[in-house]
N, C-alpha and C positions, 0 to 999 in steps of 0.2 A: 504494500500500500504506500505508494510514493507520496501521497498527500501528507502523511505523517512526517516523511523526511523533509518535505518542503517547510512544514510548520516548525520542525526542529531546527532547520538551517536558519530560518529568518527570526527565530527567537535568540539567536546568538549575535555576537557583536558584528555590526554591519561593515565588514571589510570591503575594499574595492572589488576583490575577487567574488565575494558574495553578490554584490550588486550587478556583476557581469552576468549572473545567472537568472536575472529577473524574467526574461522572456520564456525561458524553459520552465521556470517555476509556475508562471501563469498558465502555460499550456497544460501542465500536469494537473493543476487544481481544477481547471475547467473541463478537461477531457476525462479525468478519472471519475468525476461525479460522486466522490465519497461524501462531500459536504453538501448541505442543502443550498438552494439558490441564494438565500439571504447571506449565508456565510461565505459562499464563493465570491459574492459581490464585495463583502467586507475585506476578504483577503486580497482580492485584486486591487481594491482601493488602497490598501496598505502598500502593495508592491508598486503601485503608481506613485504613491507618496515618496517611497524610497528612490524611485527612478528620478523624480524631479528635485529631490533635496540634495544640496551640496554635501560632500562627504563629511566635512567637519560638523555640520549641523546634524546630520544623521547620527553621527557618533555621540554628540552631546545629548540628543533626544533619547538615545538608548540608555546612556548613563543616568539621565534624569528618571527614566521609567523604572530601571531595575537595580541600580547601584547606589541610590541615594538614601536608602533606608530598608528596613526589613519587611515593611507591610506589603511590598510587591516583589519580594525576593523570588527568584526562580528556583531556589532550593526548597523543595516542597515541604520537607519535614521541619523546616524552621517555623512554619506556620502551626505546627502541631506540638512539637517537642522543644522548640527554641534550641538551646545548646545543652540540653540535659543528656544524661546517660541513655535515656530511652531513644533519643535520636540516633545515637551511634548504633544501638542494637537494631533499630529499624533499618538503618542503611546496610548493615551486614546482611540482614534477611533479603533486602532488595538486591544486593550484589549477588547473593547466592541464586536468586531467581534468574537474574540475567545469565549467569554462567550455566545454569541448568538448561537454558534454552539456546546455548551456543554463543552468547555475547559476552566477551571478556573485555570490558571497557578499560580505557587508559586510566592509570592511577592519578592522572592529573585532574580528573573530574570526579566529584563526589557522586555517588549513585542516585541521590535524590534531585540532581540537576534536571530540570524539566526537559531541555533539549535532548539529553541522553535518554531519558525515559521514553520520549517520543521516538527516538531512533530504535529503541527496543520494540516498541509497539509496531513499528513498520515491518518488523520481521515476523509478526505473528498473524495467524488467520483472523479475519474480521471479528468473529464472535469472541475469540480469546482476547484480542486486543481491547474490545469493548469491555470485557469483564475486568481486565487489569485497570483500564482507565476509570471505571466506575469507582474504584477505591479512592481516587484522589480528585475526582471531578468537581467536588464541592470546593476544594481549595483553588483549583484552576479557575472556576467561575468567580470566586471571590477576588482573586488577583485581577481578573478581567474587569470586574465591576469597579474596583478601586482605580484602575487605570482609565476606565471610561469616565469616571467622575473628575479625573485630573485633565481630561482632554488628550491623553496620550494615544497616538495612532496605533500603538502596539496592542491596544485593547482588542482589536478585531481578531488578532491571532489567538489570544487566550479564549475568546468567545467561540471561535471556530473549533478549537480543541475540545472545549467543554461540550459542544454540541454533538460530538461523536460518541459520548457516553450514552448508555441506555437511558431512555426517558425517565425523568425523575431523579437522576443521579447528579445533575449539574447545578442544582440550586445550592446557595451557601448554607452550610449546616447551621442549626440554631445556636450552637455554642460558639460560632465564629461569625458573628454578625458584621456586616460591612461597616457600620458606624461605631462599632465597639472598640476599635483600635485608633488611637490618636495618630495624627500624621507624624511620621518619624523621619520625613525627608526634608523638613524645614531646617534652616541654618541653626536655629537654637537647639533643635533635637539632635542634629549631627554633632554640634559642639559638645553637648552633654555626653553623647555616646563616646566620643574620643576621650573625654576627661575620665570616664568611668571604666573604659576598657583596659584590662591589665596587659602588660607587655609579656608575650610568651614566645620563647625561642624553642622551636621544635624541629628536630632533624628528620622526623618521619614525614617527609613530603608526600602529600596526597593521602595520608591516612585518614580514616573517617573521623570527622570532627576537627581536622586541621583547617586553619583559615587559608584559603587559596586565592583570595582577592583582597 
């Protein structure tokens, strides 16, 4: 299912090489027909936005969307477990699931990174992929809603992903309401995070729980 690969690719940092694949990505999304018409339109609108946006502006918009705070992090288990031990255990289980299905991801990416998860789904039969996606669809829908409220163009990608889950699996879970989390991407919130964050030196590059960004 190449649509999952397209969504995975364009949820990553927008390199010039990635922007060179816009026409092929649009063809895949439109011809494969995995998404509904509304979400095909949304993804194509995002691709058109990326096509028309200068490289530096596209990079800045990506950082604003995903790297300015935890509320829209693409590391899925941050939204459930934060930095607790449970997150590490959940990532080990997810990594074992990847390997059981023949995917051995690079140690440079944590298992709960959404683009990596979508790459995994692209290798599975449709029914199985939908079952895996249902487990985190509420989180993905939540991130998409937060980005939509900020006016981030990337919201269309998250909404498209969530739409591929079984019906009823894509709404934000009651315990993770959209308005229940304060904005953590404001200058004041980011300054506070830097002041509170401990300095940790870790030689285990890429180990679950290690900071990679």
